C-alpha positions in Angstrom: 5.4 7.1 18.3 7.1 4.8 15.8 3.9 3.0 15.3 2.4 6.3 13.9 5.5 7.2 11.8 4.8 4.3 9.4 1.2 5.2 8.7 0.6 8.7 7.3 -3.1 8.7 8.1 -2.4 7.7 11.7 0.2 10.3 12.1 -2.0 13.0 10.7 -4.8 12.1 13.0 -2.5 12.1 15.9 -1.2 15.7 15.1 -4.8 16.9 14.5 -5.8 15.5 17.8 -2.9 17.2 19.6 -3.7 20.5 17.8 -7.4 20.3 19.0 -6.4 19.7 22.4 -4.1 22.7 22.4 -6.9 24.9 20.9 -9.1 24.0 23.7 -6.3 25.0 26.1 -5.7 21.4 27.5 -2.4 19.7 27.8 -2.5 16.3 25.9 -1.2 13.3 27.4 0.7 11.4 24.7 -0.6 7.9 25.8 -4.1 9.2 26.0 -3.8 10.9 22.6 -2.4 7.6 21.1 -5.3 5.6 22.5 -7.8 8.2 21.3 -6.5 8.3 17.8 -6.2 4.5 17.4 -9.9 4.3 18.6 -11.0 6.7 15.9 -9.0 4.9 13.3 -10.5 1.6 14.2 -14.0 3.1 14.3 -13.5 4.5 10.8 -12.1 1.2 9.4 -15.2 -0.7 11.0 -17.6 1.8 9.3 -16.0 1.4 6.0 -16.2 -2.5 6.4 -19.8 -2.3 7.3 -20.5 0.1 4.3 -18.5 -2.2 1.9 -20.5 -5.3 3.2 -23.9 -3.8 2.6 -26.0 -5.4 -0.3 -26.3 -1.8 -1.9 -22.6 -1.7 -2.6 -22.2 -5.3 -3.6 -20.8 -5.2 -7.2 -21.0 -9.0 -7.7 -24.8 -9.1 -7.7 -26.6 -9.9 -10.9 -28.2 -6.9 -12.7 -31.5 -8.8 -12.4 -31.2 -8.8 -8.7 -33.6 -6.5 -7.0 -31.9 -4.5 -4.4 -33.9 -2.5 -1.7 -34.2 1.1 -2.5 -32.6 3.5 -0.1 -35.0 6.2 0.8 
């Protein structure tokens, strides 16, 4: 649990996961909960990295560069 105590977002995600499991009437295994939360955080970080690497979000491009239009 010490790993989560230093990271507010991770701790909040862990508590939300435990609350969701309790609402479903399931007993949450702390180890499985930790793995699930860390997987969710890694997936969110990967999605943010892909979004920031897209040409549409590149702020270093010249204003004369023609970016593809998102439809």
